[in-house]
C-alpha positions in Angstrom: 0.1 0.0 0.1 1.3 3.5 -1.0 1.7 5.9 2.2 0.4 9.4 1.1 2.8 12.2 0.6 1.3 13.9 3.3 1.1 11.4 5.9 5.1 10.3 5.3 6.2 13.7 6.2 3.9 14.4 9.3 6.1 14.9 12.1 4.8 13.4 15.5 6.5 15.3 18.5 6.7 14.4 22.2 5.6 16.7 24.7 5.1 17.0 28.4 2.8 19.0 31.0 1.5 18.6 34.6 -1.8 17.6 35.1 -2.9 18.6 38.9 0.8 18.0 39.7 1.4 14.7 37.4 3.9 14.7 35.4 2.5 13.7 31.8 3.7 12.7 28.3 1.8 12.8 25.1 3.0 12.7 21.9 1.1 15.4 19.1 0.6 15.6 15.4 -1.4 18.0 12.8 -3.5 20.7 13.3 -7.3 21.1 13.3 -10.3 19.9 15.4 -8.9 17.9 18.6 -8.9 14.1 18.8 -7.3 12.6 21.8 -6.2 8.9 21.6 -6.4 7.0 24.6 -4.2 3.5 25.0 -4.7 0.1 26.2 -3.7 -1.8 29.6 -0.1 -2.0 29.9 0.5 -0.2 26.3 1.8 3.3 26.0 1.2 6.2 23.1 3.4 4.9 20.6 0.6 2.4 19.9 -1.0 5.2 17.8 1.8 6.3 15.6 0.7 5.4 12.6 -2.8 6.6 13.5 -1.4 10.1 14.5 0.5 10.2 11.5 -3.3 8.8 9.6 -4.9 11.6 11.2 -2.8 14.9 11.2 -3.6 16.0 8.0 -7.1 17.1 8.9 -7.1 16.9 12.7 -4.7 17.9 16.0 -4.3 14.3 17.0 -3.1 13.6 20.4 -2.0 10.1 22.3 -1.3 10.4 26.0 0.7 8.0 28.1 -1.9 7.2 31.1 -0.5 7.6 34.8 1.9 4.8 35.8 2.3 3.8 31.8 5.2 4.9 29.4 6.4 8.1 30.5 3.7 9.4 32.9 3.9 9.3 36.4 1.5 7.4 38.3 -1.5 8.7 40.3 -3.0 6.7 43.7 -6.2 5.1 41.9 -5.8 3.7 38.4 -9.3 2.3 38.3 -11.2 3.4 35.1 -13.2 6.1 36.3 -10.0 7.5 38.1 -8.2 7.5 34.4 -11.1 9.0 33.1 -11.3 12.1 35.4 -7.4 12.3 34.6 -8.0 12.6 30.8 -10.7 15.3 31.8 -8.0 17.2 33.4 -5.6 16.1 31.0 -8.1 17.9 28.3 -8.5 21.2 30.2 -4.5 21.4 31.0 -4.1 21.5 27.2 -7.2 23.7 26.8 -8.6 21.1 24.0 -12.1 21.9 22.9 -14.6 19.1 22.9 -12.3 16.6 21.7 -13.3 13.1 19.7 -12.3 10.3 22.1 -10.5 7.3 20.5 -9.9 4.3 23.2 -8.3 1.0 22.8 -9.3 -1.5 25.3 -8.8 -0.4 28.4 -9.1 3.0 27.1 -12.3 2.5 25.3 -13.8 1.8 28.6 -11.7 5.2 30.0 -13.4 6.8 26.7 -17.0 5.9 27.8 -16.7 6.9 31.1 -15.4 10.5 30.2 -17.9 10.8 27.8 -20.8 9.7 30.2 -19.5 12.3 32.4 -20.1 15.1 29.9 -21.8 13.8 26.8 -22.2 17.3 25.4 -18.1 18.0 25.4 -17.4 14.6 23.2 -18.6 15.2 19.9 -17.9 11.6 18.7 -16.8 8.4 20.0 -14.4 5.5 18.7 -14.3 2.3 20.5 -11.3 -0.2 19.5 -11.7 -3.6 20.7 -12.8 -2.0 24.1 -12.7 -3.3 27.2 -16.0 -3.5 29.5 -18.3 -4.5 26.5 -19.2 -7.8 28.3 -17.8 -10.5 30.8 -16.1 -12.4 28.4 -12.1 -12.7 28.1 -9.0 -14.4 27.5 -8.5 -16.9 30.2 -4.7 -15.9 30.0 -6.2 -12.3 31.9 -8.2 -14.1 34.2 -5.0 -16.2 35.0 -2.8 -12.8 35.5 -5.5 -11.4 37.8 -6.6 -13.8 40.1 -3.6 -16.2 40.8 0.3 -15.4 42.0 1.1 -15.7 38.5 0.8 -11.6 38.0 3.0 -11.2 40.8 5.7 -13.4 39.6 5.8 -11.7 36.2 5.9 -8.4 37.8 9.0 -9.3 39.8 10.8 -11.2 37.3 10.4 -9.2 34.2 12.8 -6.3 35.1 15.3 -8.7 36.4 15.6 -11.6 33.7 18.0 -11.5 30.5 16.0 -9.4 27.6 12.8 -9.6 30.2 11.1 -6.7 29.0 12.0 -7.5 25.4 10.4 -11.0 25.9 7.1 -9.9 27.5 6.7 -7.1 24.5 7.0 -9.9 22.0 5.1 -12.3 24.0 2.1 -9.3 23.9 2.4 -8.8 19.9 2.8 -12.6 19.5 -0.8 -13.3 21.6 -2.5 -9.6 20.6 -1.8 -9.7 16.7 -2.3 -12.0 13.8 0.7 -10.3 12.1 3.6 -9.0 14.6 5.6 -8.0 11.7 3.0 -5.4 10.5 3.8 -3.4 14.0 5.6 -0.2 13.7 9.3 0.3 15.2 8.2 3.2 17.7 5.9 0.6 19.6 8.5 -1.7 20.0 11.0 0.4 21.8 8.9 2.2 23.7 6.7 -0.6 24.8 10.3 -2.2 25.9 10.9 0.8 28.3 7.7 0.6 29.9 7.9 -3.3 30.5 11.7 -2.8 32.1 10.1 -0.2 34.8 8.1 -1.8 37.9 5.8 1.0 38.1 4.3 0.3 34.8 4.2 -3.4 35.8 2.5 -2.6 38.8 0.1 -0.5 37.5 -0.7 -2.7 34.8 -1.5 -5.5 37.1 -3.6 -3.5 39.5 -5.6 -2.2 36.6 -5.9 -6.2 35.6 -6.9 -7.0 39.2 -9.4 -4.3 39.7 -11.3 -5.2 36.3 -11.1 -9.0 35.8 -11.9 -11.8 38.5 -13.0 -15.2 38.1 -16.1 -15.0 35.8 -14.1 -12.4 33.7 -14.8 -8.7 33.4 -15.9 -7.2 36.2 -18.2 -4.4 36.2 -19.4 -4.4 32.1 -20.4 -0.7 30.9 -22.5 -2.4 28.1 -25.4 -1.6 30.1 -24.6 2.5 30.1 -24.0 2.8 26.0 -27.7 3.7 25.4 -27.1 6.5 27.7 -24.5 8.3 25.2 -26.1 10.5 22.6 -22.8 10.8 20.5 -22.4 9.3 17.4 -19.9 6.2 18.1 -17.6 4.0 16.1 -17.2 0.3 17.2 -14.0 -1.2 15.6 -12.8 -4.8 16.3 -10.7 -7.5 14.5 -12.5 -10.4 14.0 -9.8 -12.5 15.4 -9.2 -11.0 18.7 -8.0 -13.7 20.9 -8.6 -11.5 24.1 -12.2 -9.7 23.8 -14.4 -11.5 21.0 -15.9 -9.5 18.1 -19.2 -10.7 18.7 -18.9 -8.1 22.0 -18.3 -5.2 19.4 -21.7 -6.4 17.4 -23.4 -6.4 21.0 -21.9 -2.9 21.7 -23.5 -1.7 18.3 -26.9 -2.6 19.5 -27.0 -1.0 22.5 -25.7 2.4 21.0 -28.1 5.3 20.1 -26.1 6.2 17.0 -23.6 3.8 16.3 -21.7 2.0 13.5 -19.7 -0.9 13.3 -16.6 -1.9 11.7 -15.0 -5.4 11.8 -11.4 -5.8 10.7 -10.5 -9.7 9.2 -7.3 -11.0 9.6 -6.6 -8.5 12.7 -6.5 -9.5 16.5 -6.9 -7.4 19.4 -3.8 -4.9 18.5 -6.0 -3.5 15.7 -4.2 0.1 15.8 -1.1 -1.5 15.8 -0.9 -4.4 13.0 -3.8 -3.1 10.8 -3.7 0.9 11.1 -4.7 1.3 7.3 -7.8 -0.5 8.0 -8.4 1.5 11.1 -7.8 4.7 9.6 -10.5 3.4 6.5 -13.3 3.3 9.0 -12.4 5.8 11.0 -12.0 8.9 8.8 -15.3 8.8 7.0 -16.6 8.4 10.3 -15.1 11.8 11.3 -16.0 13.5 8.0 -20.0 12.7 8.8 -19.5 14.7 11.7 -20.2 18.2 12.5 -17.5 19.2 14.8 -18.0 23.0 14.6 -21.5 22.5 16.2 -20.9 23.1 20.0 -24.0 22.4 22.1 -22.5 23.5 25.7 -25.1 26.4 25.9 -27.9 23.6 26.2 -25.5 21.4 28.6 -26.9 21.5 31.8 -26.7 18.1 32.8 -24.5 16.9 36.3 -20.6 16.9 35.6 -18.1 15.1 37.6 -14.3 15.0 38.3 -14.5 13.6 34.4 -15.7 16.8 33.3 -14.2 17.8 30.0 -15.2 21.4 29.7 
Protein backbone atom coordinates (compact mmCIF):
# COMPACT_ATOMS: atom_id res chain seq x y z
CA UNK A 1 0.00 0.00 0.00
CA UNK A 2 1.38 3.42 -0.98
CA UNK A 3 1.64 5.90 1.88
CA UNK A 4 0.23 9.37 1.04
CA UNK A 5 2.89 12.10 0.84
CA UNK A 6 1.20 14.16 3.57
CA UNK A 7 1.30 11.16 5.89
CA UNK A 8 4.95 10.39 5.12
CA UNK A 9 6.05 13.91 6.05
CA UNK A 10 3.91 14.34 9.18
CA UNK A 11 6.08 14.87 12.25
CA UNK A 12 4.99 13.23 15.50
CA UNK A 13 6.32 15.33 18.38
CA UNK A 14 6.78 14.47 22.03
CA UNK A 15 5.46 16.92 24.64
CA UNK A 16 5.08 17.15 28.41
CA UNK A 17 2.55 18.86 30.63
CA UNK A 18 1.47 18.77 34.27
CA UNK A 19 -1.99 17.51 35.17
CA UNK A 20 -2.68 18.54 38.76
CA UNK A 21 1.00 18.03 39.54
CA UNK A 22 1.40 14.77 37.59
CA UNK A 23 4.14 14.88 34.95
CA UNK A 24 2.35 13.71 31.82
CA UNK A 25 3.81 12.78 28.45
CA UNK A 26 1.97 12.87 25.16
CA UNK A 27 2.59 12.70 21.43
CA UNK A 28 1.00 15.17 19.04
CA UNK A 29 0.75 15.82 15.31
CA UNK A 30 -1.28 17.95 12.91
CA UNK A 31 -3.71 20.84 13.24
CA UNK A 32 -7.47 21.14 13.35
CA UNK A 33 -10.21 19.82 15.61
CA UNK A 34 -8.67 17.83 18.49
CA UNK A 35 -8.75 14.04 18.50
CA UNK A 36 -7.51 12.37 21.69
CA UNK A 37 -6.15 8.81 21.53
CA UNK A 38 -6.24 6.68 24.70
CA UNK A 39 -4.13 3.52 24.76
CA UNK A 40 -4.87 0.13 26.26
CA UNK A 41 -3.76 -1.55 29.47
CA UNK A 42 0.01 -1.82 29.82
CA UNK A 43 0.56 0.05 26.57
CA UNK A 44 2.08 3.40 25.59
CA UNK A 45 1.22 6.36 23.37
CA UNK A 46 3.34 4.92 20.55
CA UNK A 47 0.66 2.29 19.93
CA UNK A 48 -1.11 5.07 18.01
CA UNK A 49 1.93 6.14 15.95
CA UNK A 50 0.46 5.22 12.55
CA UNK A 51 -2.97 6.56 13.49
CA UNK A 52 -1.41 9.85 14.59
CA UNK A 53 0.26 10.27 11.23
CA UNK A 54 -2.79 9.06 9.33
CA UNK A 55 -5.18 11.61 10.88
CA UNK A 56 -2.79 14.55 11.28
CA UNK A 57 -3.54 15.94 7.83
CA UNK A 58 -7.02 17.00 8.99
CA UNK A 59 -6.98 17.06 12.80
CA UNK A 60 -4.86 17.91 15.82
CA UNK A 61 -4.18 14.39 17.04
CA UNK A 62 -2.88 13.72 20.56
CA UNK A 63 -1.92 10.40 22.16
CA UNK A 64 -1.42 10.46 25.92
CA UNK A 65 0.54 8.12 28.18
CA UNK A 66 -1.95 7.23 30.91
CA UNK A 67 -0.70 7.55 34.52
CA UNK A 68 1.77 4.83 35.45
CA UNK A 69 2.30 3.77 31.83
CA UNK A 70 5.01 4.87 29.44
CA UNK A 71 6.64 7.97 30.86
CA UNK A 72 3.72 9.53 32.76
CA UNK A 73 3.97 9.40 36.54
CA UNK A 74 1.45 7.21 38.39
CA UNK A 75 -1.55 8.40 40.37
CA UNK A 76 -2.92 6.68 43.50
CA UNK A 77 -6.09 5.38 41.89
CA UNK A 78 -5.71 3.56 38.56
CA UNK A 79 -9.34 2.45 38.18
CA UNK A 80 -11.24 3.16 34.98
CA UNK A 81 -13.32 6.01 36.51
CA UNK A 82 -10.14 7.58 37.96
CA UNK A 83 -8.40 7.37 34.59
CA UNK A 84 -11.45 8.96 32.94
CA UNK A 85 -11.20 11.79 35.45
CA UNK A 86 -7.50 12.14 34.64
CA UNK A 87 -8.33 12.35 30.93
CA UNK A 88 -10.78 15.16 31.67
CA UNK A 89 -8.11 17.08 33.57
CA UNK A 90 -5.58 16.44 30.79
CA UNK A 91 -8.04 17.88 28.27
CA UNK A 92 -8.41 21.01 30.39
CA UNK A 93 -4.64 21.31 30.90
CA UNK A 94 -4.13 21.40 27.12
CA UNK A 95 -7.16 23.62 26.50
CA UNK A 96 -8.75 21.15 24.09
CA UNK A 97 -12.25 22.10 22.95
CA UNK A 98 -14.67 19.18 22.58
CA UNK A 99 -12.14 16.51 21.58
CA UNK A 100 -13.18 13.35 19.79
CA UNK A 101 -12.14 10.43 22.00
CA UNK A 102 -10.65 7.27 20.49
CA UNK A 103 -9.88 4.51 22.97
CA UNK A 104 -8.40 1.05 22.59
CA UNK A 105 -9.12 -1.82 25.02
CA UNK A 106 -8.85 -0.28 28.51
CA UNK A 107 -8.77 3.11 26.79
CA UNK A 108 -12.17 2.39 25.27
CA UNK A 109 -13.72 1.92 28.70
CA UNK A 110 -11.96 5.09 29.87
CA UNK A 111 -13.37 7.00 26.89
CA UNK A 112 -16.90 5.78 27.64
CA UNK A 113 -16.69 6.89 31.27
CA UNK A 114 -15.32 10.29 30.23
CA UNK A 115 -18.12 10.73 27.70
CA UNK A 116 -20.79 9.71 30.21
CA UNK A 117 -19.47 12.32 32.63
CA UNK A 118 -20.04 15.20 30.18
CA UNK A 119 -21.67 13.96 26.96
CA UNK A 120 -22.11 17.39 25.40
CA UNK A 121 -18.36 17.99 25.53
CA UNK A 122 -17.53 14.85 23.51
CA UNK A 123 -18.78 15.14 19.92
CA UNK A 124 -17.93 11.54 18.99
CA UNK A 125 -16.37 8.31 20.23
CA UNK A 126 -14.38 5.55 18.58
CA UNK A 127 -14.14 2.34 20.60
CA UNK A 128 -11.46 -0.06 19.36
CA UNK A 129 -11.59 -3.59 20.81
CA UNK A 130 -12.94 -1.92 23.93
CA UNK A 131 -12.93 -3.37 27.42
CA UNK A 132 -16.19 -3.45 29.34
CA UNK A 133 -18.45 -4.63 26.51
CA UNK A 134 -19.16 -7.96 28.21
CA UNK A 135 -17.65 -10.42 30.66
CA UNK A 136 -15.82 -12.70 28.23
CA UNK A 137 -12.04 -12.28 28.14
CA UNK A 138 -9.00 -14.44 27.43
CA UNK A 139 -8.32 -16.96 30.23
CA UNK A 140 -4.75 -15.66 30.34
CA UNK A 141 -6.02 -12.37 31.77
CA UNK A 142 -8.02 -14.20 34.42
CA UNK A 143 -4.98 -16.25 35.44
CA UNK A 144 -2.82 -13.13 35.64
CA UNK A 145 -5.43 -11.32 37.72
CA UNK A 146 -6.50 -13.97 40.24
CA UNK A 147 -3.35 -16.08 40.76
CA UNK A 148 0.20 -15.32 41.97
CA UNK A 149 1.39 -15.53 38.36
CA UNK A 150 0.72 -11.82 37.97
CA UNK A 151 3.04 -11.00 40.89
CA UNK A 152 5.68 -13.39 39.57
CA UNK A 153 5.62 -11.71 36.17
CA UNK A 154 5.92 -8.29 37.77
CA UNK A 155 8.99 -9.30 39.77
CA UNK A 156 10.78 -11.39 37.13
CA UNK A 157 10.44 -9.28 33.98
CA UNK A 158 12.75 -6.41 35.10
CA UNK A 159 15.51 -8.73 36.34
CA UNK A 160 15.57 -11.51 33.73
CA UNK A 161 17.97 -11.08 30.77
CA UNK A 162 15.92 -9.57 27.96
CA UNK A 163 12.86 -9.85 30.21
CA UNK A 164 11.14 -6.67 28.92
CA UNK A 165 11.84 -7.58 25.30
CA UNK A 166 10.42 -11.07 25.81
CA UNK A 167 7.29 -9.67 27.43
CA UNK A 168 6.78 -7.24 24.55
CA UNK A 169 7.30 -10.03 22.01
CA UNK A 170 4.74 -12.15 23.87
CA UNK A 171 2.28 -9.26 23.87
CA UNK A 172 2.72 -8.81 20.12
CA UNK A 173 2.38 -12.51 19.35
CA UNK A 174 -0.75 -13.06 21.45
CA UNK A 175 -2.37 -9.74 20.56
CA UNK A 176 -1.90 -9.72 16.80
CA UNK A 177 -2.08 -11.99 13.79
CA UNK A 178 0.72 -10.18 11.94
CA UNK A 179 3.22 -8.84 14.51
CA UNK A 180 5.73 -8.03 11.78
CA UNK A 181 3.45 -5.19 10.68
CA UNK A 182 3.76 -3.36 14.01
CA UNK A 183 5.72 -0.11 13.65
CA UNK A 184 9.18 0.21 15.19
CA UNK A 185 8.42 3.11 17.61
CA UNK A 186 6.05 0.89 19.61
CA UNK A 187 8.60 -1.90 20.17
CA UNK A 188 11.24 0.32 21.78
CA UNK A 189 8.86 2.43 23.85
CA UNK A 190 6.88 -0.62 25.00
CA UNK A 191 10.11 -2.38 26.04
CA UNK A 192 11.05 0.67 28.09
CA UNK A 193 7.67 0.62 29.83
CA UNK A 194 7.96 -3.11 30.49
CA UNK A 195 11.34 -2.58 32.15
CA UNK A 196 9.93 -0.29 34.83
CA UNK A 197 8.37 -1.77 37.99
CA UNK A 198 5.89 1.12 38.10
CA UNK A 199 4.33 0.26 34.72
CA UNK A 200 4.17 -3.45 35.55
CA UNK A 201 2.59 -2.74 38.93
CA UNK A 202 0.09 -0.34 37.34
CA UNK A 203 -0.93 -2.92 34.74
CA UNK A 204 -1.35 -5.63 37.37
CA UNK A 205 -3.47 -3.39 39.61
CA UNK A 206 -5.59 -2.49 36.60
CA UNK A 207 -6.09 -6.15 35.71
CA UNK A 208 -7.10 -7.06 39.24
CA UNK A 209 -9.54 -4.17 39.48
CA UNK A 210 -11.26 -5.07 36.21
CA UNK A 211 -10.91 -8.87 35.86
CA UNK A 212 -12.01 -11.65 38.22
CA UNK A 213 -12.81 -15.36 38.14
CA UNK A 214 -15.90 -14.75 36.01
CA UNK A 215 -14.11 -12.50 33.53
CA UNK A 216 -14.47 -8.74 33.21
CA UNK A 217 -15.94 -7.03 36.25
CA UNK A 218 -18.64 -4.36 36.02
CA UNK A 219 -19.23 -4.30 32.25
CA UNK A 220 -20.43 -0.93 31.00
CA UNK A 221 -22.37 -2.36 28.06
CA UNK A 222 -25.65 -1.49 29.77
CA UNK A 223 -24.75 2.20 29.91
CA UNK A 224 -24.10 2.61 26.19
CA UNK A 225 -27.71 3.71 25.47
CA UNK A 226 -26.96 6.81 27.57
CA UNK A 227 -24.39 8.02 25.00
CA UNK A 228 -25.98 10.54 22.62
CA UNK A 229 -22.96 11.09 20.37
CA UNK A 230 -22.08 9.18 17.18
CA UNK A 231 -19.94 6.20 18.12
CA UNK A 232 -17.86 3.95 15.90
CA UNK A 233 -17.07 0.47 17.22
CA UNK A 234 -14.06 -1.19 15.53
CA UNK A 235 -12.93 -4.75 16.20
CA UNK A 236 -10.62 -7.38 14.79
CA UNK A 237 -12.47 -10.52 13.78
CA UNK A 238 -9.63 -12.67 15.11
CA UNK A 239 -9.37 -10.97 18.49
CA UNK A 240 -8.26 -13.65 20.96
CA UNK A 241 -8.44 -11.40 24.04
CA UNK A 242 -11.93 -9.90 23.87
CA UNK A 243 -14.23 -11.57 21.30
CA UNK A 244 -15.49 -9.59 18.33
CA UNK A 245 -19.12 -10.38 19.12
CA UNK A 246 -18.82 -7.97 22.05
CA UNK A 247 -18.41 -5.25 19.42
CA UNK A 248 -21.63 -6.38 17.76
CA UNK A 249 -23.40 -6.29 21.13
CA UNK A 250 -22.05 -2.78 21.75
CA UNK A 251 -23.26 -1.54 18.37
CA UNK A 252 -26.77 -2.80 19.13
CA UNK A 253 -26.89 -0.84 22.40
CA UNK A 254 -25.70 2.46 20.95
CA UNK A 255 -28.20 5.09 19.87
CA UNK A 256 -25.99 6.36 17.03
CA UNK A 257 -23.56 3.52 16.51
CA UNK A 258 -21.56 2.19 13.59
CA UNK A 259 -19.59 -1.05 13.40
CA UNK A 260 -16.38 -1.87 11.54
CA UNK A 261 -15.10 -5.45 11.71
CA UNK A 262 -11.58 -5.99 10.41
CA UNK A 263 -10.66 -9.45 9.08
CA UNK A 264 -7.18 -10.89 9.66
CA UNK A 265 -6.66 -8.68 12.71
CA UNK A 266 -6.61 -9.40 16.43
CA UNK A 267 -6.68 -7.30 19.59
CA UNK A 268 -3.84 -4.92 18.71
CA UNK A 269 -5.84 -3.50 15.80
CA UNK A 270 -4.26 0.01 15.81
CA UNK A 271 -0.80 -1.57 15.60
CA UNK A 272 -1.17 -4.40 13.11
CA UNK A 273 -3.85 -2.97 10.82
CA UNK A 274 -3.70 0.85 11.06
CA UNK A 275 -4.68 1.28 7.40
CA UNK A 276 -7.89 -0.71 7.93
CA UNK A 277 -8.72 1.24 11.08
CA UNK A 278 -8.10 4.53 9.28
CA UNK A 279 -10.42 3.45 6.46
CA UNK A 280 -13.21 3.24 9.04
CA UNK A 281 -12.26 6.26 11.16
CA UNK A 282 -11.67 8.84 8.41
CA UNK A 283 -15.17 8.76 6.85
CA UNK A 284 -16.73 8.52 10.31
CA UNK A 285 -14.99 11.73 11.40
CA UNK A 286 -15.65 13.42 8.07
CA UNK A 287 -19.41 12.96 8.56
CA UNK A 288 -19.40 14.75 11.94
CA UNK A 289 -20.52 18.31 12.53
CA UNK A 290 -17.56 19.21 14.73
CA UNK A 291 -18.22 22.93 14.42
CA UNK A 292 -21.48 22.64 16.37
CA UNK A 293 -21.01 23.34 20.09
CA UNK A 294 -24.04 22.41 22.22
CA UNK A 295 -22.48 23.71 25.44
CA UNK A 296 -25.16 26.36 25.86
CA UNK A 297 -27.67 23.55 26.24
CA UNK A 298 -25.47 21.52 28.59
CA UNK A 299 -27.05 21.63 32.01
CA UNK A 300 -26.49 18.00 32.93
CA UNK A 301 -24.58 16.76 35.97
CA UNK A 302 -20.82 16.77 35.94
CA UNK A 303 -18.15 15.01 37.93
CA UNK A 304 -14.36 14.86 38.08
CA UNK A 305 -14.29 13.63 34.47
CA UNK A 306 -15.59 17.01 33.25
CA UNK A 307 -14.22 17.75 29.79
CA UNK A 308 -15.17 21.40 29.69
